[in-house]
C-alpha positions, 0 to 999 in steps of 0.5 A: 500500499502506498504509504502516503495513503496509509498515513492519510487513512490513519489520520482520517480514522483518528479524526473519525474516532475522535469525533465519535468519542469526543468529550466536549466541543473543543476536543471535536473541533481538534479532530475536525481540523485533523480531518481537514488536514488529511482531506488536503493531503489526498487531495494533493495526492490524488488531484481532487478537491479538499471538499469533495474528500471531506464530503467522502469522510463525512459518510464514515460515521462511528469507529473506523473500521475496514470495509468488507469486499466479497468475491466468489469463486463459481466453477463449471467444467473446472473453469471459474466464472468471471464478469466483465465490469463495464467501469473498467472494461476488465474482468473480475470475480463476481463480487462487491461491498457487503451491505448492512444487515446481511451475512458474508455468505448472504452478500456474496451470493446476492453479488453472484446473482446480481452480476451474473444471473446465476444462483449460488450456494456459498460452500467454503470461505477460501481466504480473508485477506488485508487489500493492501497486502496484496498485488492490488493498485493503492486505494484509500479505503482500508478493505478486507477481501473475503473469497468464497468457493460457491456452488452454482445451482440454477440460473443463466447468464444476464448482462446488466447495468454494471456487467458487459459480458459473463463467461467461464475461463480455464486456469491456464487461459485467464483474460489478460485484462483482469480488474486489478482493484478487485482481484489479482491472478494469483488470487484466481490461481489460489481459488483454483487450488482450493477447488481442486483441493476443498479440504485445505485451510482458509487462508488469511492476511 
């Protein structure tokens, strides 16, 4: 993870926690000042406006914690299901942010249904990773990524507003244009390994 992003994220987290638990107005104002500094730093780094960043930070309430991104590995004829994202015209495992009031398995099953048209059942948690420790491009949000093996039960491929193509790929014929903010080749290869050996223990960090 880019060290500057890590510092900015840490400052914003400290400010958010401070404003959540501030004992008086004076402490709250000090934490708001720290938040404004982190917004300025992010603006310099990402070529954005400080006000935009403050609006982004304002959406985060309560104690600062990582976000959870869920990803599904569903197989057919020993090929893995991938979807092509319209946002970057690149291929990814179906998945996305977990929503409030749903379990991780409910989240990943919903994401597969919404992004591909397939109805699946999550059968195994393969890995829980800290995104910054893997080969993803730098991003602001601290994120944990949960990877699940999923069994296809029914459905058929359906494109939608987010997804332009849906297909299955063999391990040695993965598309070259993977959506690296979402998934890396190493992670997909790991999922093929767990598909072949489902008794392997879950991986983490």
